C-alpha positions as CSV (number, residue, x, y, z in Angstrom):
1,M,73.4,200.4,28.2
2,M,75.9,197.9,27.2
3,E,77.6,200.6,24.7
4,T,77.9,203.1,27.4
5,A,79.6,200.5,29.8
6,I,82.1,199.6,26.7
7,K,82.9,203.4,26.4
8,I,83.6,203.9,29.9
9,A,85.7,200.7,29.9
10,I,87.7,202.0,26.9
11,Y,88.4,205.4,28.6
12,I,89.5,203.6,31.9
13,H,91.7,201.3,29.4
14,A,93.2,204.4,27.8
15,F,94.0,206.3,31.0
16,F,95.9,203.0,32.3
17,G,97.5,202.6,29.1
18,A,98.8,206.1,29.3
19,I,100.1,205.8,32.7
20,G,102.0,202.5,31.6
21,L,103.7,204.1,28.5
22,I,104.6,207.2,30.5
23,A,106.0,205.1,33.4
24,G,107.7,202.8,31.1
25,S,109.3,205.5,29.0
26,L,110.7,206.9,32.3
27,S,111.9,203.5,33.5
28,F,114.0,203.3,30.5
29,M,115.6,206.7,30.7
30,V,116.7,206.5,34.5
31,K,119.6,204.6,36.1
32,K,118.5,200.8,36.2
33,G,118.1,199.7,39.7
34,S,117.7,202.9,41.2
35,K,114.6,204.1,43.5
36,F,112.9,205.9,40.6
37,H,113.6,203.0,38.3
38,K,111.7,200.6,40.5
39,K,108.9,203.0,41.2
40,S,108.2,203.8,37.6
41,G,108.5,200.1,36.9
42,K,105.8,199.3,39.6
43,W,103.4,201.9,37.7
44,F,104.4,200.5,34.5
45,T,103.2,197.2,35.7
46,I,99.9,198.5,37.1
47,G,99.1,200.5,34.0
48,M,99.8,197.7,31.6
49,L,98.0,195.0,33.6
50,A,95.0,197.1,34.0
51,S,94.9,198.4,30.4
52,S,95.7,194.9,29.0
53,G,93.2,193.3,31.3
54,L,90.5,195.4,29.8
55,S,91.5,195.6,26.3
56,V,90.9,191.6,26.0
57,P,87.1,191.9,26.9
58,I,86.5,195.1,25.2
59,A,88.1,193.8,21.7
60,S,85.9,190.7,22.1
61,M,82.6,192.8,22.4
62,P,80.1,192.7,19.4
63,G,80.9,195.7,17.5
64,H,84.4,196.2,18.7
65,E,85.9,193.0,17.7
66,N,89.5,193.1,17.0
67,P,91.5,189.8,17.2
68,F,94.9,191.6,17.0
69,L,94.1,193.8,19.9
70,V,93.2,190.8,22.0
71,M,96.5,189.4,20.9
72,I,98.6,192.1,21.8
73,G,96.8,192.3,25.3
74,L,97.6,188.8,26.0
75,F,101.1,189.1,25.0
76,T,101.4,192.3,27.4
77,I,99.9,190.6,30.3
78,Y,102.1,187.4,29.7
79,M,105.3,189.7,29.5
80,V,104.5,191.8,32.4
81,L,103.9,189.0,34.5
82,V,106.8,186.7,33.7
83,G,109.3,190.0,33.7
84,N,108.3,190.9,37.0
85,R,108.3,187.2,38.6
86,S,111.9,186.9,37.1
87,L,113.0,189.3,39.9
88,R,112.4,186.7,42.2
89,F,115.2,184.5,41.1
90,K,117.7,187.1,42.2
91,K,117.7,185.2,45.3
92,R,119.8,181.9,44.7
93,K,117.4,179.7,46.5
94,T,114.2,180.5,44.7
95,V,112.8,177.7,42.5
96,A,110.4,177.8,39.8
97,S,106.8,177.3,40.7
98,K,103.7,175.9,38.9
99,V,102.4,179.5,38.4
100,D,105.8,180.2,36.4
101,W,105.2,177.1,34.3
102,G,101.5,177.8,34.0
103,I,101.9,181.4,32.8
104,S,104.5,180.4,30.1
105,G,102.5,177.3,29.1
106,F,99.3,179.0,28.7
107,M,101.2,181.7,26.3
108,A,102.7,178.6,24.4
109,L,99.2,177.3,23.8
110,I,97.9,180.8,22.7
111,S,100.8,181.2,20.4
112,A,100.5,177.7,18.9
113,L,96.9,178.7,18.1
114,M,98.0,181.8,16.5
115,L,100.2,179.7,14.2
116,A,97.4,177.4,13.4
117,A,95.2,180.4,12.4
118,G,97.8,182.0,10.4
119,L,98.1,178.8,8.5
120,L,94.2,178.7,7.7
121,K,94.1,182.4,6.4
122,S,95.6,184.4,3.9
123,G,96.9,188.0,3.4
124,E,97.9,190.6,6.1
125,I,96.0,188.8,8.8
126,A,97.9,185.6,8.1
127,V,101.2,187.3,8.2
128,L,100.4,188.9,11.5
129,F,99.1,185.6,13.2
130,L,102.3,183.7,12.0
131,F,104.7,186.5,12.8
132,F,103.4,187.0,16.5
133,G,102.6,183.2,17.1
134,A,106.3,182.4,16.0
135,I,107.4,185.2,18.5
136,G,105.6,183.9,21.3
137,L,106.7,180.3,20.9
138,V,110.3,181.3,20.7
139,L,109.6,183.4,23.9
140,C,108.0,180.5,25.8
141,L,110.8,178.1,24.8
142,M,113.3,180.5,26.2
143,D,111.3,180.6,29.5
144,F,111.0,176.7,29.7
145,N,114.9,176.7,29.4
146,F,115.3,179.2,32.0
147,L,112.5,177.7,34.2
148,R,114.6,174.3,34.3
149,N,117.4,175.8,35.7
150,P,117.0,179.7,36.5
151,H,120.4,179.8,38.5
152,K,122.6,178.6,35.5
153,T,124.2,182.0,35.2
154,K,124.3,184.8,37.5
155,T,122.5,187.3,35.2
156,G,119.8,184.9,34.0
157,W,117.1,186.4,36.0
158,L,118.0,189.8,34.6
159,V,118.0,188.8,31.2
160,Q,114.8,187.3,31.5
161,H,113.4,190.5,33.2
162,I,115.0,192.7,30.6
163,G,113.5,190.9,27.6
164,K,110.1,190.4,28.9
165,I,109.6,194.1,30.2
166,I,110.9,195.5,26.9
167,G,108.6,193.1,25.1
168,A,105.5,194.5,27.2
169,Y,106.6,197.9,26.3
170,I,106.7,197.1,22.6
171,A,103.2,195.8,22.8
172,S,101.8,198.7,24.3
173,V,103.5,201.0,21.9
174,T,102.1,198.8,19.1
175,A,98.6,199.0,20.6
176,F,98.5,202.7,21.0
177,L,99.8,203.0,17.2
178,V,96.9,201.0,16.2
179,A,94.0,201.8,18.5
180,G,95.3,205.4,19.5
181,T,96.4,206.8,16.3
182,H,94.2,204.5,13.9
183,L,97.2,204.0,11.8
184,S,97.1,200.7,9.6
185,G,99.5,198.4,7.7
186,L,101.9,195.8,8.5
187,A,104.6,198.1,9.3
188,V,102.7,199.6,12.2
189,W,102.5,196.1,13.8
190,I,105.9,194.8,13.0
191,L,108.3,197.7,13.1
192,P,108.1,198.2,16.9
193,A,108.7,194.8,17.4
194,V,111.9,195.0,15.2
195,V,113.1,197.9,16.9
196,G,112.3,196.9,20.3
197,N,113.8,193.4,19.7
198,T,116.9,195.1,18.8
199,A,117.1,197.0,22.0
200,T,116.5,193.9,23.7
201,I,119.4,192.0,22.0
202,Y,121.6,195.0,22.8
203,W,120.9,195.2,26.6
204,I,121.1,191.6,27.0
205,L,124.5,191.4,25.4
206,K,125.6,194.4,27.7
207,V,124.2,192.6,30.8
208,K,126.1,189.5,29.9
209,G,129.3,191.6,29.4
210,V,129.9,191.6,25.6
211,K,131.5,194.7,24.4
212,L,129.7,196.3,21.5
213,K,131.1,198.9,19.0
214,L,129.3,201.0,16.8
215,P,130.4,201.1,13.1
216,L,131.9,204.6,13.5
217,Q,133.8,203.6,16.8
218,R,135.0,200.6,14.8
219,A,136.1,203.0,11.9
220,S,137.7,205.2,14.6
221,S,139.7,202.4,16.1
222,S,141.0,201.2,12.7
223,F,142.1,204.7,11.6
224,S,143.9,205.1,14.9
225,E,145.8,201.8,14.5
C-alpha cells in the first residue's frame, strides 16, 4: 500500500516537474517582462514548488533514500520562493519581512549542515556536499546583504530575481538528469551549475548595464581599428 502511494507521488512529481521545465524554458526564450513571460513564470513556480515539495518526502522514504535529491529539492524551493518574493521590492516602499529573513536563514542552516556532512564524508559524496553547501552559503549571504538594504540600487530586486530563478531552473535540470535519465557522475551534478551560473552572471551584468563583448567581437573591433 505504501509503495503504491509512493509510486503515485512519483508520477505526480514527474508531471509537475515536466510542467516546470517546459514553462521555465519558455520564460527564458520570450521577451522579459512580457505577458507570456509572466504567465510562463507562474507555471514554472507552480510546477517547481509542487514537484520539489513532493521530491523531498519521496527521496526520504525507505527504499527510495536519495540525500542529493532531497538537497536539490530544498534548493529549488528556496530559490523559487526568494526569486518570486524579490519582485515585491520593485516597489520602493517595500521592506524585508521576517518571512524573507526566515527563508534565507533556514537555507543558510541547511547549507552549513551540508558543509559539515562534506567534511565528515569522503569521495564523490563529500565533494557534492561541499560544493552545494558552499554555493548555498554564498547565496544566503547575498540574500542577507540584499535584505539589509533592498533599495540600495534600482536593479537590486531584478538581480535577485534573475539569480534565484535561473538557480531554480538549474536545480530542476540537474534533478531531471539524475532522476529522469539515471545519468551518474560528478559532471552531471556540477556541469549544469557551472553553465547556469555563467548565464546568471551574464544576465546580471547585462541588467547592471555592463557592456559585454564576445572574443570574436573584440577581434573584429581590433581589426577594424
